[in-house]
KEKE-3310 file (N, C-alpha, C; in steps of 0.2 Angstrom, whole numbers, plus 5000, padded with zeros to 4 digits):
npx = (5026:5014:5013:5020:5022:5032:5028:5028:5021:5022:5027:5018:5018:5025:5018:5013:5025:5030:5020:5022:5034:5032:5024:5033:5042:5035:5033:5046:5049:5044:5049:5062:5068:5066:5062:5049:5046:5041:5025:5026:5021:5015:5009:4997:4994:4980:4967:4956:4954:4943:4935:4942:4947:4951:4966:4976:4993:5005:5021:5034:5047:5064:5069:5074:5077:5068:5059:5046:5032:5018:5008:4996:4984:4975:4961:4952:4958:4969:4982:4996:5000:5015:5022:5013:5010:5019:5019:5006:5005:5015:5019:5022:5036:5045:5040:5031:5036:5044:5045:5031:5018:5005:4989:4973:4956:4943:4927:4927:4940:4958:4969:4985:4998:5012:5026:5039:5040:5031:5017:5000:4994:4981:4971:4962:4952:4950:4958:4971:4976:4982:4972:4973:4984:4989:4997:5006:5016:5027:5018:5008:4997:4980:4963:4944:4929:4912:4913:4925:4943:4955:4971:4986:5000:5017:5022:5034:5050:5062:5075:5073:5063:5062:5054:5042:5024:5013:5000:4983:4975:4961:4952:4943:4935:4929:4934:4948:4954:4963:4954:4955:4966:4971:4979:4989:4998:5016:5023:5012:5004:4995:4977:4960:4942:4929:4912:4910:4922:4939:4953:4970:4986:5000:5017:5030:5041:5053:5060:5069:5072:5061:5048:5031:5016:5002:4985:4978:4962:4950:4936:4925:4914:4917:4930:4941:4954:4950:4954:4967:4973:4981:4993:5005:5022:5028:5018:5009:5001:4983:4968:4951:4938:4923:4916:4917:4929:4947:4962:4978:4995:5011:5027:5038:5055:5065:5075:5074:5060:5047:5038:5021:5003:4988:4971:4958:4944:4932:4921:4923:4936:4947:4961:4958:4963:4979:4990:5003:5012:5023:5019:5019:5012:4995:4979:4961:4949:4932:4929:4942:4959:4974:4991:5006:5022:5037:5051:5064:5080:5092:5102:5104:5105:5096:5081:5065:5052:5034:5018:5003:4987:4971:4956:4944:4932:4930:4942:4954:4969:4970:4980:4997:5003:4997:5002:5003:5011:5024:5030:5034:5048:5055:5053:5060:5058:5043:5030:5019:5001:4985:4968:4959:4943:4933:4937:4944:4957:4975:4985:5002:5017:5035:5048:5061:5078:5075:5080:5080:5069:5054:5043:5027:5016:5003:4992:4980:4965:4968:4981:4990:5002:4999:5004:5017:5026:5037:5039:5039:5051:5050:5036:5020:5007:4990:4975:4959:4948:4932)
npy = (5129:5120:5121:5108:5098:5087:5075:5064:5051:5051:5045:5048:5047:5039:5027:5024:5021:5010:5001:5000:4994:4981:4976:4976:4967:4955:4955:4953:4940:4934:4941:4946:4959:4967:4980:4992:5005:5021:5027:5036:5052:5063:5080:5088:5103:5109:5117:5111:5099:5092:5089:5079:5062:5048:5038:5023:5021:5011:5007:5002:4998:4993:4978:4963:4970:4970:4980:4985:4995:5002:5016:5028:5040:5051:5060:5066:5068:5075:5070:5061:5045:5035:5019:5010:4996:4988:4994:4992:4978:4971:4958:4951:4945:4949:4960:4970:4965:4960:4970:4978:4976:4978:4986:4985:4989:4979:4977:4976:4975:4976:4973:4968:4965:4957:4955:4949:4942:4933:4933:4937:4950:4951:4963:4971:4985:4996:4996:4991:4979:4963:4950:4938:4928:4925:4913:4915:4912:4923:4934:4947:4957:4962:4959:4961:4952:4948:4942:4936:4935:4939:4935:4939:4929:4926:4914:4906:4910:4923:4918:4904:4897:4904:4903:4899:4898:4910:4912:4915:4916:4911:4917:4914:4926:4925:4914:4914:4905:4897:4894:4889:4889:4897:4895:4908:4920:4922:4929:4937:4953:4967:4967:4969:4969:4967:4966:4952:4946:4943:4953:4951:4957:4951:4950:4944:4948:4943:4939:4947:4946:4939:4945:4944:4948:4950:4951:4941:4934:4929:4920:4923:4915:4901:4901:4900:4903:4910:4917:4926:4943:4952:4965:4973:4973:4968:4971:4980:4989:4989:4997:5000:5010:5019:5016:5004:5002:4997:5003:5001:4998:4998:4994:4994:4991:4999:5001:5001:5000:5010:5015:5014:5019:5009:5008:4997:4990:4982:4976:4971:4966:4971:4981:4998:5011:5020:5028:5038:5040:5039:5027:5023:5021:5024:5032:5032:5043:5046:5054:5056:5052:5050:5050:5044:5045:5037:5036:5026:5026:5015:5017:5031:5033:5039:5046:5051:5061:5062:5069:5066:5070:5063:5063:5051:5049:5054:5050:5058:5068:5079:5087:5090:5089:5087:5093:5110:5120:5120:5112:5099:5100:5097:5084:5068:5054:5050:5040:5033:5036:5044:5049:5059:5054:5062:5076:5078:5081:5078:5065:5062:5052:5052:5042:5044:5040:5026:5019:5026:5037:5041:5054:5061:5070:5082:5089:5102:5101:5108:5106:5113:5113:5108:5103:5093:5078:5067:5049:5031:5020:5020:5025:5019:5013:5016:5016:5020:5024:5024)
npz = (5032:5042:5059:5068:5081:5091:5103:5118:5127:5144:5160:5174:5188:5203:5205:5192:5186:5193:5189:5176:5176:5181:5171:5160:5164:5164:5150:5145:5146:5134:5123:5113:5115:5129:5131:5130:5121:5124:5117:5102:5097:5085:5084:5075:5067:5060:5052:5047:5052:5059:5049:5042:5037:5046:5046:5043:5040:5031:5033:5022:5024:5021:5012:5020:5032:5042:5046:5044:5048:5057:5056:5063:5059:5068:5066:5074:5086:5082:5080:5075:5076:5079:5073:5079:5080:5086:5099:5103:5102:5110:5113:5102:5095:5084:5080:5067:5055:5040:5026:5022:5011:5007:5012:5019:5024:5030:5034:5051:5053:5050:5037:5035:5023:5023:5015:5014:5026:5024:5027:5032:5042:5053:5060:5074:5069:5076:5087:5083:5088:5087:5079:5071:5062:5045:5036:5021:5008:5001:4999:4991:4987:4992:4991:4993:4993:4995:5008:5007:5007:4995:4990:4982:4977:4975:4976:4974:4982:4980:4970:4972:4963:4949:4938:4942:4942:4949:4962:4967:4983:4991:5005:5020:5028:5041:5047:5044:5037:5023:5009:4996:4982:4966:4951:4943:4932:4932:4946:4952:4955:4960:4962:4956:4957:4946:4941:4946:4942:4945:4942:4939:4940:4931:4933:4931:4937:4942:4932:4921:4908:4903:4905:4911:4902:4904:4910:4922:4922:4933:4937:4949:4955:4951:4954:4946:4934:4919:4907:4899:4897:4886:4889:4893:4896:4913:4923:4936:4945:4948:4946:4948:4940:4941:4930:4925:4919:4920:4926:4922:4927:4919:4922:4913:4907:4911:4902:4887:4885:4891:4906:4906:4906:4905:4899:4902:4895:4904:4898:4886:4888:4883:4878:4878:4878:4879:4890:4887:4898:4912:4925:4941:4953:4958:4962:4962:4963:4963:4948:4945:4942:4951:4947:4950:4943:4942:4933:4930:4923:4917:4908:4909:4922:4931:4938:4931:4936:4938:4940:4936:4932:4929:4920:4922:4917:4904:4900:4898:4899:4912:4919:4919:4932:4948:4959:4963:4969:4969:4978:4974:4970:4982:4984:4985:4981:4976:4982:4989:4987:4991:4992:5003:5007:5012:5013:5001:5001:4997:5000:5000:4999:5002:4999:5001:5004:5006:5017:5028:5039:5030:5022:5025:5016:5016:5005:4999:4990:4979:4976:4985:4997:5014:5026:5033:5038:5047:5044:5046:5038:5021:5018:5012:5010:5011:5022:5025:5038:5047)
capx = (5024:5010:5016:5020:5025:5032:5028:5028:5017:5027:5025:5016:5019:5029:5013:5013:5032:5030:5015:5025:5040:5029:5021:5039:5045:5031:5034:5053:5049:5042:5051:5069:5070:5060:5061:5044:5047:5034:5022:5028:5015:5016:5003:4996:4989:4976:4960:4951:4955:4937:4932:4946:4946:4957:4969:4982:4999:5009:5028:5036:5054:5068:5069:5079:5079:5063:5057:5039:5029:5011:5006:4989:4982:4968:4959:4948:4963:4974:4988:4999:5004:5020:5024:5008:5009:5024:5016:4999:5006:5022:5021:5025:5043:5049:5036:5026:5039:5049:5042:5024:5017:4998:4985:4966:4951:4937:4923:4930:4947:4963:4973:4992:5001:5019:5028:5045:5038:5026:5011:4995:4992:4974:4971:4956:4953:4950:4964:4977:4978:4982:4967:4975:4990:4988:5004:5006:5023:5028:5011:5009:4992:4974:4956:4939:4922:4907:4915:4931:4949:4959:4978:4991:5007:5022:5023:5042:5054:5067:5081:5070:5061:5060:5049:5035:5018:5010:4993:4978:4972:4954:4952:4937:4936:4927:4939:4955:4957:4963:4949:4957:4970:4970:4986:4989:5004:5022:5024:5006:5004:4989:4971:4954:4936:4923:4907:4911:4928:4945:4958:4976:4992:5006:5023:5036:5047:5060:5064:5069:5072:5055:5043:5024:5013:4995:4981:4974:4955:4947:4928:4924:4910:4921:4937:4946:4956:4946:4957:4972:4972:4988:4993:5011:5027:5030:5012:5010:4995:4976:4963:4944:4935:4916:4913:4918:4936:4953:4968:4984:5002:5016:5034:5043:5061:5070:5080:5071:5053:5045:5032:5015:4997:4983:4964:4955:4937:4930:4915:4926:4942:4953:4964:4954:4967:4986:4992:5010:5015:5025:5014:5021:5007:4989:4973:4956:4943:4927:4931:4949:4965:4980:4996:5013:5027:5045:5054:5071:5083:5098:5108:5105:5106:5092:5074:5061:5046:5028:5012:4998:4980:4967:4948:4943:4925:4931:4949:4958:4974:4968:4985:5004:5005:4992:5005:5003:5014:5032:5033:5037:5055:5058:5051:5065:5055:5036:5029:5012:4996:4979:4964:4954:4936:4929:4939:4948:4965:4979:4991:5008:5023:5041:5052:5068:5083:5072:5083:5078:5062:5051:5039:5020:5014:4996:4990:4973:4962:4970:4988:4994:5004:4996:5008:5021:5029:5041:5035:5043:5055:5046:5029:5018:5000:4985:4969:4955:4944:4927)
capy = (5123:5121:5119:5101:5097:5080:5074:5057:5049:5051:5042:5054:5046:5033:5022:5022:5018:5003:4997:4999:4989:4975:4974:4975:4961:4950:4955:4951:4932:4932:4946:4947:4965:4968:4987:4994:5012:5025:5029:5042:5056:5070:5084:5092:5109:5110:5120:5107:5092:5089:5086:5074:5055:5045:5032:5019:5021:5005:5009:4995:4995:4990:4971:4960:4974:4969:4987:4987:4998:5004:5022:5030:5047:5052:5066:5068:5071:5079:5067:5055:5040:5031:5013:5007:4989:4986:4997:4988:4971:4970:4951:4949:4946:4952:4966:4969:4960:4962:4973:4979:4977:4981:4987:4986:4988:4976:4977:4979:4972:4979:4967:4970:4960:4958:4951:4945:4938:4928:4932:4943:4951:4953:4967:4975:4991:5001:4996:4989:4973:4957:4945:4932:4929:4920:4912:4914:4913:4929:4937:4953:4961:4959:4963:4957:4952:4943:4939:4932:4939:4937:4937:4936:4926:4924:4907:4905:4915:4925:4913:4897:4894:4910:4902:4896:4903:4912:4910:4919:4912:4914:4916:4915:4931:4923:4909:4916:4899:4897:4889:4887:4893:4896:4898:4913:4920:4923:4935:4942:4959:4970:4965:4973:4965:4971:4962:4945:4944:4946:4954:4950:4959:4947:4954:4941:4953:4940:4937:4953:4944:4936:4947:4943:4954:4949:4951:4935:4935:4924:4920:4922:4909:4895:4903:4897:4907:4909:4919:4931:4949:4954:4972:4976:4969:4970:4974:4981:4991:4988:5000:5000:5016:5018:5015:4997:5001:4996:5007:4996:5001:4994:4997:4993:4987:5004:5002:5003:5000:5014:5014:5017:5017:5006:5007:4990:4989:4975:4973:4968:4963:4973:4988:5004:5017:5020:5035:5038:5043:5035:5026:5018:5021:5028:5031:5034:5046:5049:5055:5058:5047:5054:5045:5045:5042:5037:5032:5026:5024:5013:5020:5038:5032:5045:5046:5056:5060:5066:5069:5067:5070:5061:5062:5044:5048:5054:5047:5064:5071:5085:5091:5086:5089:5089:5098:5116:5126:5119:5107:5093:5101:5095:5077:5064:5048:5049:5033:5032:5041:5043:5055:5059:5053:5067:5083:5077:5082:5073:5063:5059:5050:5052:5036:5047:5035:5020:5016:5031:5039:5045:5060:5061:5077:5083:5094:5103:5098:5112:5105:5117:5110:5111:5101:5087:5075:5061:5043:5026:5019:5019:5025:5017:5011:5020:5013:5025:5021:5029)
capz = (5035:5048:5066:5070:5088:5093:5110:5120:5133:5150:5166:5178:5195:5205:5204:5185:5185:5196:5185:5169:5177:5182:5164:5156:5167:5161:5143:5144:5145:5127:5118:5113:5118:5134:5132:5126:5120:5124:5110:5099:5094:5082:5084:5069:5067:5053:5054:5044:5055:5061:5043:5038:5038:5050:5041:5044:5035:5032:5030:5020:5027:5016:5012:5025:5038:5047:5048:5042:5053:5055:5059:5063:5059:5071:5064:5080:5091:5078:5081:5071:5081:5075:5075:5084:5080:5092:5105:5104:5102:5113:5114:5095:5096:5079:5077:5061:5051:5034:5020:5022:5004:5006:5018:5017:5029:5027:5040:5057:5053:5046:5035:5033:5019:5025:5010:5015:5032:5022:5032:5032:5049:5054:5066:5075:5065:5081:5092:5080:5091:5082:5079:5068:5057:5040:5032:5014:5005:4996:4998:4988:4988:4995:4990:4996:4990:4998:5014:5006:5005:4990:4991:4977:4980:4970:4977:4974:4985:4975:4970:4972:4956:4946:4933:4944:4942:4956:4963:4971:4988:4994:5012:5023:5033:5047:5050:5042:5034:5016:5007:4989:4978:4959:4948:4938:4929:4936:4951:4952:4959:4962:4959:4956:4956:4942:4938:4947:4940:4948:4937:4942:4936:4931:4931:4929:4939:4944:4925:4917:4901:4901:4909:4909:4899:4904:4916:4923:4923:4937:4938:4957:4956:4950:4957:4940:4928:4913:4901:4900:4893:4884:4890:4892:4901:4920:4925:4943:4948:4944:4949:4944:4941:4942:4924:4922:4916:4924:4925:4924:4926:4916:4924:4908:4908:4913:4897:4881:4886:4896:4910:4903:4909:4901:4901:4900:4895:4906:4894:4880:4890:4878:4879:4875:4878:4882:4891:4886:4904:4917:4930:4946:4957:4956:4965:4959:4967:4959:4941:4945:4944:4952:4944:4951:4939:4943:4927:4931:4917:4919:4904:4911:4929:4934:4938:4929:4940:4936:4945:4932:4934:4923:4920:4920:4914:4897:4898:4896:4904:4915:4921:4920:4939:4953:4964:4960:4973:4968:4983:4971:4970:4988:4985:4982:4978:4977:4983:4991:4986:4993:4993:5008:5004:5015:5011:4995:5002:4994:5004:4996:5003:4999:5001:5002:5002:5007:5023:5034:5038:5024:5024:5023:5014:5015:5000:4999:4984:4973:4976:4989:5003:5021:5031:5032:5044:5046:5045:5046:5032:5015:5019:5006:5009:5016:5023:5028:5043:5049)
cpx = (5020:5014:5015:5024:5026:5032:5028:5024:5023:5023:5024:5017:5023:5025:5013:5020:5032:5025:5019:5031:5037:5027:5027:5042:5042:5033:5041:5053:5047:5044:5059:5072:5064:5058:5055:5044:5040:5032:5024:5022:5018:5009:5003:4991:4986:4969:4955:4951:4948:4933:4935:4944:4952:4960:4975:4987:5004:5016:5031:5042:5058:5069:5075:5081:5074:5061:5050:5036:5022:5010:4999:4988:4975:4966:4955:4952:4968:4981:4990:5003:5008:5021:5019:5007:5013:5021:5010:5000:5014:5024:5023:5032:5047:5045:5032:5029:5043:5045:5034:5022:5010:4994:4978:4962:4945:4933:4926:4937:4951:4968:4980:4996:5009:5023:5034:5045:5033:5020:5006:4993:4985:4973:4964:4957:4953:4956:4971:4980:4977:4976:4969:4981:4989:4995:5003:5012:5023:5022:5012:5003:4985:4968:4951:4933:4918:4910:4922:4937:4953:4966:4982:4997:5011:5024:5030:5045:5059:5073:5079:5069:5058:5054:5042:5030:5016:5003:4989:4975:4966:4954:4945:4938:4933:4931:4946:4958:4957:4959:4952:4962:4969:4977:4984:4996:5010:5022:5018:5006:4997:4983:4965:4948:4931:4918:4908:4917:4934:4950:4965:4982:4998:5012:5029:5042:5053:5064:5064:5069:5066:5049:5036:5021:5005:4992:4977:4966:4952:4940:4928:4920:4913:4928:4942:4948:4953:4949:4963:4972:4979:4988:5000:5016:5027:5024:5013:5003:4989:4971:4957:4941:4927:4912:4914:4925:4941:4958:4974:4990:5007:5023:5039:5049:5066:5076:5077:5063:5051:5039:5027:5008:4991:4976:4961:4948:4935:4924:4918:4933:4948:4955:4961:4958:4974:4988:5000:5014:5018:5020:5017:5016:5001:4984:4968:4951:4938:4929:4938:4954:4971:4986:5003:5017:5034:5048:5061:5074:5090:5104:5109:5107:5102:5085:5071:5054:5040:5023:5005:4991:4975:4960:4946:4936:4926:4938:4954:4963:4972:4974:4992:5006:4999:4995:5006:5007:5022:5035:5036:5045:5059:5057:5056:5062:5048:5034:5022:5007:4989:4975:4959:4947:4932:4931:4942:4955:4969:4985:4996:5014:5029:5046:5059:5073:5081:5075:5082:5071:5060:5047:5032:5019:5006:4995:4982:4971:4965:4978:4993:4996:5001:5001:5012:5024:5033:5037:5040:5047:5050:5039:5025:5010:4995:4979:4965:4950:4938:4929)
cpy = (5124:5119:5112:5100:5089:5079:5066:5057:5048:5048:5048:5053:5039:5027:5019:5019:5011:4998:4995:4994:4982:4972:4972:4969:4955:4949:4952:4944:4930:4937:4946:4953:4967:4976:4989:5001:5015:5027:5036:5046:5062:5074:5088:5098:5110:5112:5115:5100:5088:5086:5080:5067:5053:5040:5029:5020:5015:5008:5002:4993:4992:4982:4969:4964:4974:4975:4989:4990:5001:5011:5023:5037:5048:5059:5070:5072:5075:5077:5062:5051:5035:5024:5010:5000:4986:4988:4993:4981:4969:4962:4948:4950:4950:4958:4964:4964:4964:4964:4972:4981:4979:4982:4989:4985:4984:4974:4980:4977:4976:4973:4970:4965:4962:4953:4946:4941:4933:4927:4938:4944:4954:4957:4970:4982:4997:5002:4994:4982:4967:4952:4938:4934:4923:4919:4911:4916:4919:4932:4944:4958:4958:4963:4958:4958:4946:4939:4935:4937:4936:4939:4934:4934:4925:4917:4905:4911:4917:4920:4906:4894:4900:4909:4900:4901:4904:4910:4915:4914:4915:4912:4918:4920:4930:4918:4910:4910:4900:4892:4885:4892:4892:4899:4903:4914:4921:4929:4940:4947:4961:4967:4970:4968:4970:4965:4954:4942:4947:4947:4955:4952:4954:4951:4950:4944:4950:4938:4943:4952:4941:4938:4945:4949:4954:4950:4944:4937:4929:4925:4918:4916:4903:4895:4899:4903:4905:4912:4924:4937:4951:4962:4975:4972:4972:4974:4975:4983:4990:4992:5001:5007:5014:5017:5008:4997:5000:5000:5003:4999:4996:4997:4997:4990:4992:5004:5005:5004:5004:5012:5017:5015:5015:5006:5001:4991:4982:4972:4969:4964:4965:4980:4993:5010:5016:5027:5034:5042:5038:5034:5021:5017:5026:5027:5034:5037:5049:5049:5056:5053:5051:5048:5048:5041:5043:5033:5032:5023:5022:5016:5027:5038:5038:5043:5052:5055:5065:5064:5070:5066:5068:5061:5055:5044:5049:5052:5052:5066:5078:5090:5087:5086:5091:5093:5104:5122:5125:5115:5101:5094:5098:5087:5073:5058:5047:5042:5031:5038:5039:5049:5054:5059:5059:5074:5083:5080:5077:5072:5059:5057:5050:5047:5038:5042:5028:5016:5020:5033:5043:5051:5059:5069:5077:5090:5096:5100:5102:5111:5109:5113:5113:5109:5095:5085:5069:5055:5038:5025:5017:5019:5024:5016:5014:5015:5017:5021:5026:5031)
cpz = (5041:5054:5067:5076:5089:5100:5112:5126:5138:5156:5171:5186:5196:5204:5197:5183:5187:5192:5179:5170:5178:5175:5160:5158:5164:5154:5141:5143:5138:5122:5119:5117:5123:5135:5127:5126:5121:5117:5108:5095:5091:5082:5078:5070:5060:5055:5051:5047:5056:5055:5039:5040:5042:5045:5045:5038:5036:5029:5028:5023:5021:5017:5016:5031:5043:5050:5046:5048:5052:5059:5059:5063:5062:5070:5070:5085:5088:5080:5076:5076:5077:5078:5080:5085:5086:5099:5107:5105:5104:5113:5107:5095:5090:5076:5071:5056:5045:5028:5020:5015:5003:5012:5016:5024:5026:5034:5046:5058:5048:5044:5032:5029:5020:5021:5012:5022:5030:5026:5030:5040:5049:5061:5067:5073:5070:5085:5089:5084:5086:5084:5077:5064:5052:5036:5025:5011:5000:4994:4995:4989:4990:4993:4993:4992:4993:5004:5013:5005:5000:4990:4986:4980:4974:4970:4978:4978:4979:4975:4970:4966:4952:4941:4935:4944:4949:4957:4967:4977:4990:5001:5015:5029:5040:5051:5049:5039:5026:5013:5000:4986:4970:4956:4943:4935:4934:4940:4950:4957:4961:4959:4960:4954:4952:4940:4940:4945:4944:4943:4941:4937:4936:4929:4928:4931:4941:4937:4920:4910:4898:4905:4906:4906:4899:4911:4916:4925:4927:4938:4945:4958:4956:4953:4952:4936:4922:4906:4904:4895:4892:4885:4888:4897:4908:4923:4933:4946:4944:4949:4945:4945:4941:4936:4921:4919:4922:4922:4927:4922:4923:4918:4919:4910:4911:4908:4891:4881:4892:4900:4906:4907:4904:4904:4898:4900:4898:4903:4889:4882:4886:4880:4875:4874:4881:4883:4891:4892:4909:4923:4935:4951:4956:4961:4962:4964:4963:4952:4940:4946:4945:4951:4946:4946:4941:4938:4928:4924:4919:4914:4906:4918:4933:4934:4935:4932:4938:4941:4941:4935:4928:4925:4918:4916:4906:4895:4895:4901:4906:4916:4921:4927:4943:4959:4961:4963:4973:4974:4980:4970:4976:4989:4981:4978:4980:4977:4984:4989:4988:4993:4999:5006:5007:5012:5004:4995:4999:4998:4999:5000:4999:5003:5003:5000:5003:5013:5029:5033:5032:5027:5021:5022:5013:5011:5000:4991:4977:4972:4979:4995:5010:5026:5029:5038:5043:5048:5047:5039:5026:5016:5012:5005:5014:5016:5028:5033:5045:5056)
residu = (MET:LYS:LYS:ILE:LYS:LYS:THR:TYR:TYR:LYS:LEU:GLN:SER:LEU:HIS:ALA:PHE:LEU:LEU:LEU:LEU:ALA:VAL:SER:THR:THR:ILE:SER:SER:CYS:ARG:LYS:ASP:PRO:LYS:VAL:SER:PRO:GLU:GLU:ILE:THR:GLU:ILE:SER:ASP:PRO:GLY:LEU:SER:ALA:LYS:SER:SER:PHE:TYR:LEU:LEU:ASN:GLU:GLY:ASN:MET:ASP:MET:ASN:LYS:ALA:SER:LEU:ASP:PHE:PHE:ASP:HIS:GLN:LYS:GLY:ILE:TYR:ARG:HIS:ASN:ILE:PHE:GLU:TYR:THR:ASN:PRO:GLU:VAL:ILE:LYS:GLY:LEU:GLY:ASP:VAL:GLY:ASN:ASP:LEU:GLN:VAL:TYR:GLY:SER:LYS:LEU:TYR:ALA:VAL:ILE:ASN:ASN:SER:ASN:LYS:VAL:GLU:VAL:LEU:ASP:VAL:HIS:SER:GLY:LYS:ARG:ILE:ALA:MET:ILE:SER:ILE:VAL:ASN:CYS:ARG:TYR:ILE:THR:PHE:HIS:GLY:GLY:LYS:ALA:TYR:VAL:SER:SER:TYR:GLN:ALA:ARG:LYS:GLY:ASP:SER:ASP:SER:ALA:ASN:GLY:TYR:VAL:ALA:ARG:ILE:ASP:THR:SER:THR:PHE:GLN:ILE:GLU:GLN:THR:THR:THR:VAL:GLY:ARG:GLN:PRO:GLU:GLU:MET:ALA:ILE:VAL:GLY:GLY:ARG:LEU:TYR:VAL:ALA:ASN:SER:GLY:GLY:TYR:ASN:PRO:THR:GLN:TYR:GLU:ASN:THR:LEU:SER:VAL:ILE:ASP:LEU:ALA:SER:PHE:LYS:GLU:ILE:LYS:ARG:ILE:GLU:VAL:ALA:ILE:ASN:LEU:HIS:ARG:VAL:LYS:ALA:ASP:GLN:TYR:GLY:ASP:LEU:TYR:VAL:THR:SER:ARG:GLY:ASP:SER:TYR:GLU:ILE:PRO:SER:ARG:LEU:PHE:VAL:ILE:ASP:THR:GLY:THR:ASP:GLU:VAL:LYS:LYS:VAL:PHE:ASP:ILE:ALA:ALA:THR:ASN:LEU:CYS:ILE:ASP:ALA:ASP:LYS:ALA:TYR:VAL:LEU:GLY:VAL:GLN:PHE:SER:TYR:PRO:LEU:GLN:LYS:ASN:THR:ILE:SER:TYR:ALA:LEU:ILE:ASN:VAL:LYS:ASP:GLU:SER:LEU:LEU:SER:ALA:SER:PHE:ILE:THR:ASP:GLY:THR:GLU:LYS:SER:ILE:THR:LYS:PRO:TYR:GLY:ILE:ALA:ILE:ASP:PRO:ALA:THR:LYS:ASP:ILE:TYR:LEU:THR:ASP:GLY:LYS:ASP:PHE:VAL:THR:PRO:GLY:VAL:LEU:TYR:CYS:PHE:ASP:SER:THR:GLY:HIS:LYS:LYS:TRP:SER:LEU:PHE:THR:GLY:ASP:ILE:PRO:ALA:HIS:PHE:ALA:PHE:VAL:ASN)
# end
């Protein structure tokens, strides 16, 4: 493992102490916990830092624990900043919130979807300072097109009305106002845009005996659902490649129906290929798709884990594992995946037990580990910045 040293910003003088005391006194009137902790920093030793891309990492935090957090990797300084939202926004009483479900950069803004807090946080991409907050019940994922943000919502909270259809909200990114919503299937998840159409994965995840099995297709010009494509039960992830195809994951039912990966031709809106591999998360970079598979079996009470690599140009399986040095043996629950657009380094997160800090791994493009560090709870979603 490369050398990683943990440090903290410290007060350097009595003057600085008095200044911090005055600031914390002011903050205490609008925050339940008036203590603003020093910012925690992890220093990273990596000879390729100057070529890397900086990124934000959203830690989900387990549901009902209000432990979502935001970290930032600064490649120029060679540091990893922990929990920057609370440090940058001390006036926000409850911090980032409960269950961080998606993170995306659009223009000069960073959008964090906080599922169980029913909100989308809009932050300045350079400072992490809050610009706005958009209220959307049970929001899940976000994508962008033509100055608009599109957010999927379950609409119903778990236990309220499990049979209710979800919707997609269209938001003006200049005013942060919801312009319109359109109904899709039950419990919609991730989305992708191809050729003026928005494809939405419907899961029906609140109803294990009646899972949804379709992608909703929304015409962006009219913002109406125009059709549904039958794929498989309990859909989750949707990623577009550069050839007009969608890669769609099915979580299965963890009993008799396994997780699989489906390829959709958006020219015909039909399934063109099925990969008989578990697929719980994936990212596509150029002609390669990196697929994490965590297949849980209730009858066996165990996980089967895989790290497949696919060539999306010819839709072939390149390798059963993109980790090549044996590090996968120390990973408990692979969760988040991203590829550095500049160096092609592979970033992979381990959720561990989902209630304590996870781990971020950096591998080179050949699958050899370069370094690792601890994150917040359930590190999950990456957003690269220039």
